[in-house]
One Martini backbone bead per residue (centre of mass of N, CA, C, O) as a GRO file, in nm:
protein
  349
    1MET     BB    1   1.197  -2.262  -0.567
    2ILE     BB    2   1.435  -2.006  -0.647
    3VAL     BB    3   1.689  -1.926  -0.418
    4ALA     BB    4   1.921  -1.722  -0.360
    5ALA     BB    5   2.208  -1.684  -0.240
    6ALA     BB    6   2.377  -1.544  -0.017
    7ALA     BB    7   2.566  -1.297   0.043
    8PRO     BB    8   2.847  -1.198   0.126
    9SER     BB    9   2.975  -1.067   0.437
   10ASN     BB   10   3.202  -0.925   0.317
   11PRO     BB   11   3.317  -0.640   0.240
   12GLY     BB   12   3.291  -0.588  -0.118
   13ALA     BB   13   3.124  -0.838  -0.173
   14PHE     BB   14   2.982  -0.984  -0.471
   15MET     BB   15   2.685  -1.086  -0.632
   16GLU     BB   16   2.648  -1.184  -0.968
   17HIS     BB   17   2.393  -1.119  -1.211
   18GLU     BB   18   2.198  -1.236  -1.502
   19THR     BB   19   1.921  -1.095  -1.689
   20ASP     BB   20   1.638  -0.959  -1.825
   21VAL     BB   21   1.458  -0.920  -1.552
   22VAL     BB   22   1.368  -0.705  -1.282
   23ILE     BB   23   1.170  -0.763  -0.993
   24VAL     BB   24   1.019  -0.535  -0.764
   25GLY     BB   25   0.842  -0.756  -0.611
   26ALA     BB   26   0.646  -1.045  -0.452
   27GLY     BB   27   0.372  -1.007  -0.524
   28PRO     BB   28   0.110  -1.082  -0.718
   29VAL     BB   29   0.204  -0.898  -0.957
   30GLY     BB   30   0.499  -0.996  -0.970
   31LEU     BB   31   0.430  -1.297  -1.020
   32PHE     BB   32   0.270  -1.249  -1.287
   33ALA     BB   33   0.509  -1.128  -1.442
   34VAL     BB   34   0.664  -1.390  -1.469
   35PHE     BB   35   0.458  -1.524  -1.654
   36GLU     BB   36   0.443  -1.315  -1.884
   37LEU     BB   37   0.742  -1.334  -1.950
   38GLY     BB   38   0.762  -1.643  -1.994
   39MET     BB   39   0.567  -1.651  -2.242
   40LEU     BB   40   0.822  -1.475  -2.388
   41ARG     BB   41   1.107  -1.587  -2.288
   42ILE     BB   42   1.155  -1.422  -2.014
   43ARG     BB   43   1.371  -1.357  -1.774
   44ALA     BB   44   1.364  -1.371  -1.399
   45HIS     BB   45   1.414  -1.159  -1.120
   46VAL     BB   46   1.336  -1.142  -0.762
   47VAL     BB   47   1.283  -0.869  -0.532
   48ASP     BB   48   1.264  -0.871  -0.161
   49SER     BB   49   1.236  -0.756   0.175
   50LEU     BB   50   1.108  -1.006   0.236
   51GLU     BB   51   1.109  -1.355   0.340
   52ALA     BB   52   0.851  -1.373   0.153
   53ILE     BB   53   0.624  -1.427  -0.059
   54GLY     BB   54   0.325  -1.193  -0.127
   55GLY     BB   55   0.341  -0.965   0.056
   56GLN     BB   56   0.063  -0.864   0.211
   57CYS     BB   57  -0.077  -1.142   0.183
   58THR     BB   58   0.141  -1.270   0.380
   59ALA     BB   59   0.213  -1.051   0.610
   60LEU     BB   60  -0.104  -0.960   0.690
   61TYR     BB   61  -0.350  -1.152   0.510
   62PRO     BB   62  -0.373  -1.478   0.435
   63GLU     BB   63  -0.701  -1.514   0.532
   64LYS     BB   64  -0.810  -1.318   0.341
   65PRO     BB   65  -1.073  -1.252   0.150
   66ILE     BB   66  -1.119  -1.270  -0.209
   67TYR     BB   67  -1.365  -1.155  -0.477
   68ASP     BB   68  -1.198  -1.017  -0.756
   69ILE     BB   69  -1.109  -1.290  -0.893
   70PRO     BB   70  -1.106  -1.443  -1.167
   71GLY     BB   71  -1.263  -1.762  -1.103
   72PHE     BB   72  -1.294  -1.653  -0.787
   73PRO     BB   73  -1.533  -1.611  -0.564
   74ARG     BB   74  -1.315  -1.724  -0.348
   75VAL     BB   75  -0.993  -1.617  -0.195
   76ASP     BB   76  -0.729  -1.653  -0.024
   77ALA     BB   77  -0.441  -1.485  -0.016
   78GLY     BB   78  -0.248  -1.730   0.024
   79ASP     BB   79  -0.368  -1.900  -0.210
   80LEU     BB   80  -0.305  -1.703  -0.436
   81VAL     BB   81   0.001  -1.713  -0.405
   82ALA     BB   82   0.030  -2.016  -0.461
   83ARG     BB   83  -0.082  -2.005  -0.751
   84LEU     BB   84   0.124  -1.799  -0.864
   85GLU     BB   85   0.372  -1.968  -0.807
   86GLU     BB   86   0.287  -2.206  -0.985
   87GLN     BB   87   0.262  -2.039  -1.251
   88ALA     BB   88   0.578  -1.945  -1.243
   89GLU     BB   89   0.762  -2.205  -1.215
   90PRO     BB   90   0.830  -2.290  -1.521
   91PHE     BB   91   1.035  -2.013  -1.531
   92ALA     BB   92   1.256  -2.001  -1.312
   93PRO     BB   93   1.268  -1.807  -1.084
   94VAL     BB   94   1.466  -1.573  -0.899
   95TYR     BB   95   1.500  -1.530  -0.550
   96HIS     BB   96   1.551  -1.221  -0.352
   97LEU     BB   97   1.534  -1.231  -0.020
   98ASP     BB   98   1.573  -1.008   0.225
   99GLN     BB   99   1.603  -0.760   0.001
  100ARG     BB  100   1.693  -0.437  -0.066
  101VAL     BB  101   1.678  -0.200  -0.294
  102GLU     BB  102   1.927   0.063  -0.344
  103ALA     BB  103   2.035   0.052  -0.652
  104LEU     BB  104   2.047   0.234  -0.976
  105THR     BB  105   2.219   0.154  -1.288
  106PRO     BB  106   2.319   0.255  -1.584
  107LEU     BB  107   2.353   0.100  -1.900
  108ASP     BB  108   2.404   0.043  -2.228
  109ASP     BB  109   2.189  -0.234  -2.203
  110GLY     BB  110   2.061  -0.111  -1.918
  111TRP     BB  111   2.070  -0.252  -1.586
  112ARG     BB  112   2.168  -0.209  -1.231
  113ILE     BB  113   2.118  -0.378  -0.937
  114GLU     BB  114   2.131  -0.317  -0.572
  115THR     BB  115   2.164  -0.449  -0.262
  116ALA     BB  116   2.206  -0.449   0.083
  117LYS     BB  117   2.369  -0.747   0.039
  118GLY     BB  118   2.540  -0.724  -0.247
  119THR     BB  119   2.351  -0.764  -0.485
  120GLY     BB  120   2.390  -0.812  -0.838
  121ILE     BB  121   2.187  -0.703  -1.133
  122ARG     BB  122   2.163  -0.763  -1.469
  123CYS     BB  123   1.958  -0.584  -1.719
  124LYS     BB  124   1.714  -0.469  -1.951
  125ALA     BB  125   1.487  -0.453  -1.719
  126VAL     BB  126   1.247  -0.287  -1.494
  127ILE     BB  127   1.010  -0.394  -1.239
  128VAL     BB  128   0.783  -0.219  -1.038
  129ALA     BB  129   0.615  -0.419  -0.759
  130ALA     BB  130   0.590  -0.259  -0.451
  131GLY     BB  131   0.325  -0.146  -0.404
  132VAL     BB  132   0.357   0.058  -0.110
  133GLY     BB  133   0.614  -0.034  -0.033
  134ALA     BB  134   0.729   0.036   0.248
  135PHE     BB  135   0.555  -0.101   0.531
  136GLY     BB  136   0.320   0.024   0.783
  137PRO     BB  137   0.130   0.092   1.037
  138ASN     BB  138  -0.128   0.290   1.146
  139ARG     BB  139  -0.119   0.426   1.454
  140PRO     BB  140  -0.283   0.486   1.722
  141PRO     BB  141  -0.308   0.752   1.971
  142LEU     BB  142  -0.221   0.554   2.233
  143GLU     BB  143  -0.171   0.500   2.548
  144GLY     BB  144   0.034   0.219   2.580
  145LEU     BB  145   0.032   0.048   2.313
  146ALA     BB  146   0.304  -0.117   2.304
  147ALA     BB  147   0.230  -0.321   2.540
  148TYR     BB  148   0.004  -0.473   2.340
  149GLU     BB  149   0.172  -0.550   2.119
  150GLY     BB  150   0.136  -0.894   2.019
  151ARG     BB  151  -0.111  -0.969   2.236
  152SER     BB  152  -0.381  -0.756   2.177
  153VAL     BB  153  -0.244  -0.600   1.937
  154PHE     BB  154  -0.330  -0.595   1.584
  155TYR     BB  155  -0.250  -0.539   1.217
  156ALA     BB  156  -0.311  -0.850   1.170
  157VAL     BB  157  -0.443  -1.154   1.011
  158ARG     BB  158  -0.322  -1.486   1.000
  159ARG     BB  159  -0.524  -1.639   1.214
  160ARG     BB  160  -0.846  -1.679   1.278
  161GLU     BB  161  -0.833  -1.890   1.517
  162ASP     BB  162  -0.701  -1.692   1.732
  163PHE     BB  163  -1.017  -1.554   1.771
  164ARG     BB  164  -1.156  -1.756   1.922
  165ALA     BB  165  -1.373  -1.646   2.169
  166LYS     BB  166  -1.326  -1.344   2.124
  167ARG     BB  167  -1.310  -1.003   2.204
  168VAL     BB  168  -1.363  -0.782   1.932
  169VAL     BB  169  -1.193  -0.486   1.822
  170ILE     BB  170  -1.254  -0.261   1.548
  171GLY     BB  171  -1.063  -0.023   1.365
  172GLY     BB  172  -1.250   0.124   1.112
  173GLY     BB  173  -1.377   0.180   0.741
  174GLY     BB  174  -1.259  -0.031   0.561
  175ASP     BB  175  -1.201  -0.326   0.414
  176SER     BB  176  -1.053  -0.463   0.649
  177ALA     BB  177  -1.262  -0.411   0.869
  178VAL     BB  178  -1.509  -0.543   0.728
  179ASP     BB  179  -1.397  -0.820   0.644
  180TRP     BB  180  -1.318  -0.906   0.941
  181ALA     BB  181  -1.596  -0.884   1.060
  182LEU     BB  182  -1.719  -1.107   0.890
  183SER     BB  183  -1.518  -1.337   0.958
  184LEU     BB  184  -1.507  -1.318   1.284
  185SER     BB  185  -1.815  -1.367   1.339
  186GLU     BB  186  -1.773  -1.692   1.317
  187VAL     BB  187  -1.562  -1.708   1.596
  188ALA     BB  188  -1.628  -1.490   1.779
  189ALA     BB  189  -1.785  -1.368   2.054
  190SER     BB  190  -1.719  -1.066   1.950
  191VAL     BB  191  -1.803  -0.768   1.737
  192ALA     BB  192  -1.652  -0.441   1.709
  193VAL     BB  193  -1.707  -0.137   1.519
  194VAL     BB  194  -1.502   0.148   1.495
  195HIS     BB  195  -1.649   0.463   1.383
  196ARG     BB  196  -1.676   0.810   1.300
  197ARG     BB  197  -1.890   0.715   1.074
  198PRO     BB  198  -2.144   0.581   0.882
  199LYS     BB  199  -1.947   0.584   0.650
  200PHE     BB  200  -1.797   0.355   0.441
  201ARG     BB  201  -1.496   0.244   0.240
  202ALA     BB  202  -1.620  -0.004   0.144
  203ALA     BB  203  -1.773  -0.237  -0.002
  204PRO     BB  204  -2.107  -0.236  -0.034
  205GLU     BB  205  -2.162  -0.540   0.007
  206SER     BB  206  -2.005  -0.565   0.273
  207VAL     BB  207  -2.167  -0.357   0.432
  208ALA     BB  208  -2.439  -0.502   0.403
  209ARG     BB  209  -2.351  -0.759   0.555
  210MET     BB  210  -2.281  -0.617   0.821
  211LYS     BB  211  -2.565  -0.500   0.875
  212ALA     BB  212  -2.699  -0.778   0.891
  213LEU     BB  213  -2.535  -0.873   1.137
  214GLU     BB  214  -2.630  -0.649   1.322
  215ALA     BB  215  -2.934  -0.729   1.315
  216ASP     BB  216  -2.843  -1.027   1.440
  217GLY     BB  217  -2.608  -0.965   1.669
  218LYS     BB  218  -2.292  -1.022   1.548
  219VAL     BB  219  -2.259  -0.705   1.514
  220GLU     BB  220  -2.106  -0.393   1.621
  221CYS     BB  221  -2.170  -0.052   1.552
  222VAL     BB  222  -1.953   0.211   1.659
  223ILE     BB  223  -2.139   0.509   1.625
  224PRO     BB  224  -1.948   0.804   1.649
  225TYR     BB  225  -1.631   0.674   1.698
  226HIS     BB  226  -1.316   0.670   1.879
  227LEU     BB  227  -1.026   0.597   1.989
  228ASP     BB  228  -0.901   0.650   2.349
  229GLY     BB  229  -0.837   0.364   2.507
  230LEU     BB  230  -0.672   0.141   2.744
  231GLU     BB  231  -0.737  -0.173   2.925
  232GLY     BB  232  -0.492  -0.326   3.145
  233GLU     BB  233  -0.243  -0.599   3.188
  234ASP     BB  234   0.046  -0.712   3.068
  235GLY     BB  235  -0.085  -0.687   2.762
  236ARG     BB  236  -0.383  -0.736   2.863
  237LEU     BB  237  -0.690  -0.696   2.753
  238GLU     BB  238  -1.018  -0.554   2.868
  239ALA     BB  239  -1.048  -0.260   2.728
  240VAL     BB  240  -1.216  -0.010   2.518
  241ARG     BB  241  -1.201   0.325   2.465
  242VAL     BB  242  -1.454   0.558   2.358
  243LYS     BB  243  -1.522   0.856   2.144
  244THR     BB  244  -1.666   1.147   2.075
  245LEU     BB  245  -1.662   1.473   1.966
  246LYS     BB  246  -1.855   1.545   2.230
  247GLY     BB  247  -1.739   1.334   2.471
  248GLU     BB  248  -1.856   1.069   2.449
  249THR     BB  249  -1.856   0.754   2.626
  250ARG     BB  250  -1.708   0.418   2.609
  251ARG     BB  251  -1.702   0.064   2.713
  252LEU     BB  252  -1.519  -0.208   2.566
  253GLU     BB  253  -1.506  -0.522   2.589
  254ALA     BB  254  -1.172  -0.684   2.556
  255ASP     BB  255  -0.906  -0.890   2.401
  256VAL     BB  256  -0.906  -0.735   2.114
  257LEU     BB  257  -0.720  -0.519   1.886
  258LEU     BB  258  -0.799  -0.389   1.545
  259PRO     BB  259  -0.615  -0.161   1.370
  260PHE     BB  260  -0.755  -0.026   1.054
  261TYR     BB  261  -0.553   0.249   0.907
  262GLY     BB  262  -0.351   0.144   0.735
  263LEU     BB  263  -0.058   0.243   0.550
  264ALA     BB  264   0.267   0.335   0.563
  265MET     BB  265   0.434   0.499   0.308
  266ASN     BB  266   0.761   0.387   0.159
  267LEU     BB  267   0.984   0.401  -0.105
  268GLY     BB  268   1.258   0.475  -0.053
  269PRO     BB  269   1.502   0.446  -0.291
  270ILE     BB  270   1.298   0.485  -0.528
  271ALA     BB  271   1.275   0.801  -0.487
  272GLU     BB  272   1.592   0.825  -0.616
  273TRP     BB  273   1.547   0.735  -0.943
  274GLY     BB  274   1.397   0.964  -1.120
  275LEU     BB  275   1.095   0.936  -1.104
  276GLY     BB  276   0.777   0.993  -1.173
  277LEU     BB  277   0.578   1.155  -0.931
  278ASP     BB  278   0.249   1.088  -0.755
  279ARG     BB  279   0.198   1.081  -0.449
  280ASN     BB  280   0.399   0.822  -0.410
  281HIS     BB  281   0.374   0.756  -0.713
  282ILE     BB  282   0.413   0.600  -1.028
  283ALA     BB  283   0.429   0.719  -1.336
  284ILE     BB  284   0.249   0.594  -1.627
  285ASP     BB  285   0.201   0.421  -1.920
  286PRO     BB  286  -0.080   0.227  -1.976
  287SER     BB  287   0.016   0.087  -2.254
  288THR     BB  288   0.318  -0.014  -2.104
  289SER     BB  289   0.418   0.067  -1.796
  290MET     BB  290   0.602   0.305  -1.838
  291THR     BB  291   0.810   0.526  -1.748
  292ASP     BB  292   1.026   0.813  -1.780
  293ARG     BB  293   1.224   0.564  -1.794
  294ASP     BB  294   1.398   0.377  -1.987
  295GLY     BB  295   1.321   0.042  -1.886
  296ILE     BB  296   1.107   0.140  -1.666
  297TYR     BB  297   0.864  -0.014  -1.463
  298ALA     BB  298   0.512  -0.007  -1.343
  299ILE     BB  299   0.309  -0.200  -1.108
  300GLY     BB  300   0.030  -0.162  -0.949
  301ASP     BB  301  -0.006   0.031  -0.665
  302ILE     BB  302   0.249   0.217  -0.748
  303ALA     BB  303   0.086   0.286  -0.992
  304THR     BB  304  -0.005   0.571  -1.211
  305TYR     BB  305  -0.313   0.709  -1.357
  306LYS     BB  306  -0.566   0.801  -1.528
  307GLY     BB  307  -0.818   0.598  -1.390
  308LYS     BB  308  -0.709   0.428  -1.175
  309LEU     BB  309  -0.743   0.095  -1.050
  310LYS     BB  310  -0.713  -0.060  -0.728
  311LEU     BB  311  -0.643  -0.365  -0.858
  312ILE     BB  312  -0.521  -0.666  -0.916
  313LEU     BB  313  -0.620  -0.693  -1.214
  314THR     BB  314  -0.479  -0.436  -1.308
  315GLY     BB  315  -0.191  -0.538  -1.252
  316PHE     BB  316  -0.202  -0.774  -1.446
  317ALA     BB  317  -0.232  -0.601  -1.704
  318GLU     BB  318   0.032  -0.440  -1.662
  319ALA     BB  319   0.219  -0.685  -1.684
  320ALA     BB  320   0.150  -0.753  -1.978
  321ALA     BB  321   0.234  -0.483  -2.103
  322ALA     BB  322   0.530  -0.492  -2.013
  323ALA     BB  323   0.619  -0.756  -2.148
  324HIS     BB  324   0.563  -0.661  -2.445
  325ASP     BB  325   0.755  -0.411  -2.432
  326ILE     BB  326   1.019  -0.582  -2.360
  327HIS     BB  327   1.075  -0.789  -2.585
  328PRO     BB  328   1.257  -0.609  -2.788
  329ARG     BB  329   1.493  -0.587  -2.578
  330VAL     BB  330   1.561  -0.899  -2.582
  331PHE     BB  331   1.439  -0.930  -2.902
  332PRO     BB  332   1.532  -0.727  -3.157
  333ASP     BB  333   1.512  -0.960  -3.411
  334GLU     BB  334   1.211  -1.022  -3.312
  335VAL     BB  335   0.895  -1.109  -3.400
  336LEU     BB  336   0.587  -1.079  -3.244
  337HIS     BB  337   0.363  -1.352  -3.234
  338TRP     BB  338   0.059  -1.362  -3.128
  339GLU     BB  339  -0.062  -1.592  -2.873
  340TYR     BB  340  -0.257  -1.792  -2.718
  341SER     BB  341  -0.235  -2.005  -2.453
  342THR     BB  342  -0.430  -2.225  -2.579
  343THR     BB  343  -0.223  -2.265  -2.836
  344LYS     BB  344   0.087  -2.252  -2.712
  345GLY     BB  345   0.121  -2.274  -2.425
  346ILE     BB  346   0.409  -2.368  -2.246
  347PRO     BB  347   0.704  -2.258  -2.265
  348GLU     BB  348   1.021  -2.300  -2.266
  349PRO     BB  349   1.270  -2.165  -2.053
   0.00000   0.00000   0.00000
């Protein structure tokens, strides 16, 4: 991995770079965009506000299993990132990590982006692959919650083994809640899933597997309840109180609470770039992945259009579309003769 040197610390000093494309976001879709661009001999720099590549897959759930990646019946999120990094490596991408993109300036022949650390990069095109933007967990409104965070309350599972023999309460009804109920049932002393209604928003197959575990006594679905309070001392949880809309209460003995209520999305400076937005997502032409500003593209969860499916593989296809549309910007006098990777191999960077 090529990681760019840190920008000078003195005010007004800038590190300037030049490349073909800047990718904003080093999650799975951004990493695959490096590969797709590289296959067309297009150079890329990648900027991410996190300290490591991988986006949510690295920061929030590296051990979470993913089942819908072609060719992988099951792959942990962290392993997927490692494979994507390996796939991109032949094309020598330059990573600018722990740096948020602050400004976007049009040039006669492209764009210049600038980060909060004073790094400037000139390029022919920009691909925004920022996932859900700057993200943070949606915290449940529980009194004294902050005292337990990081000790007994966690918004992500980084190491499943940390929860071995623990009494785990999971709040939520989406994919994260159900997937981790399935996974942690293999190591935890007990797993209880608190949800306000019988219907879950997760993949039907996953819900069916969780119901089967419930029938076997390995998971308890606490329905229709919502989180109501915490009991414990010095940040160590002893129990989670839950309540129905009718006021009925229960006390669940617990060592750990995992509230999985999604992420709070914040586009940050991207919202000021003059791009067409649709409910905090960037509208694109699905045939090219380009936004309404010439030379700026968006791919992955941040991109939207009619009929969009929020799947990693959809983002992969959007990355390929963007790369092919960018090619004539980088090589205006060259006709692109498309060849499959099986026949052309990996071109020299």
